[in-house]
C-alpha positions in Angstrom: -10.8 -18.2 13.8 -9.8 -17.5 10.2 -6.8 -15.3 9.7 -7.2 -12.0 7.9 -4.8 -9.6 6.1 -2.9 -7.5 8.6 -3.6 -4.3 6.7 -6.2 -2.0 8.3 -9.8 -2.5 7.0 -8.8 -5.4 4.8 -10.6 -8.6 5.5 -9.2 -10.7 2.7 -7.5 -14.0 3.4 -3.7 -13.8 3.7 -1.4 -15.7 1.4 2.0 -14.4 2.5 3.8 -13.5 5.7 6.0 -10.4 5.9 8.7 -10.2 8.6 11.7 -8.0 9.1 14.9 -7.5 11.2 15.9 -4.0 12.0 19.6 -4.6 12.8 20.1 -6.3 9.4 17.8 -3.9 7.5 16.1 -6.7 5.7 12.5 -7.5 5.0 11.3 -11.1 4.1 8.2 -12.2 2.2 7.5 -15.9 2.7 4.6 -18.2 1.9 2.0 -17.9 4.6 3.3 -19.4 7.9 1.2 -22.3 9.3 0.5 -20.3 12.5 0.3 -16.6 13.0 3.4 -15.0 14.5 2.9 -11.8 16.6 6.1 -10.4 15.2 5.1 -10.8 11.5 2.3 -9.6 9.2 0.0 -11.8 7.2 -0.9 -10.2 3.9 -3.5 -10.9 1.2 -2.3 -11.2 -2.5 -3.1 -7.6 -3.2 -1.1 -6.2 -0.3 1.6 -8.8 -0.6 2.4 -7.8 -4.2 2.7 -4.1 -3.1 5.4 -4.6 -0.5 8.5 -2.5 -0.8 11.5 -2.2 1.5 12.4 1.1 3.1 15.2 3.0 1.5 18.5 1.3 2.4 16.8 -2.0 3.3 16.9 -5.2 1.3 13.8 -7.1 0.4 14.1 -10.9 0.1 11.2 -12.7 -1.6 11.5 -16.3 -0.3 8.1 -17.5 -1.6 8.0 -20.8 -3.5 6.9 -20.0 -7.0 3.9 -21.6 -8.4 4.7 -24.9 -10.0 3.6 -25.4 -13.6 3.2 -29.1 -13.1 6.3 -30.0 -15.1 8.3 -32.7 -13.6 12.0 -32.1 -12.8 12.9 -34.8 -15.2 11.1 -35.8 -18.4 10.6 -39.6 -18.7 11.8 -41.1 -21.8 
C-alpha cells in the first residue's frame, strides 16, 4: 500500500518525515524514512515546507539538500 501524507484529507505522496521529542522540545524534519514509523508523520512537499516548531521548541531540518550534480572535486 502506498504511503500518503499524514495531514487530514491530503492524499499526496510524502517526501519528508516529521518526528519530535517532547522532553527536548525539538522537532526534526528528515528525508522520507524507508518505512513508516507510527511515532512520526510523513508529509508531502506542500505540508513539509509549512512545518514550524511550537514556541520555545527548536526545529532541525536534517534533510539532504538536492545535489546540483557538481562533483566534490573538479578534475583537472
